[in-house]
C-alpha positions, 0 to 999 in steps of 0.5 A: 470470456473474462475481462482482465481489465475489470474493476475487480481485478484492478482492485486487487492488483491494487491491494496486493501492491499495498501490501508489497509496499508494507512488507518491504518497509516493514522488513527494511525498519524491522518493525510492525508499527508502519501505519497506513491510510488509502486516500480518496484518489488511490495514493498510499500515505505511509507514515512510521511513528517519529519519521517522515510521511511517505506518499507512494 
């Protein structure tokens, strides 16, 4: 039986969420210059050159 709450599945969902957020910001700003870095507690710090920092 498969465990749907496995760490691997949680990581997959987290990565998909990161990609969705990045894609949304890219479409909003019409730019591929959005940089993001993962923080140890799984927060995502998203910055755009010349812009404020957004913690999601």
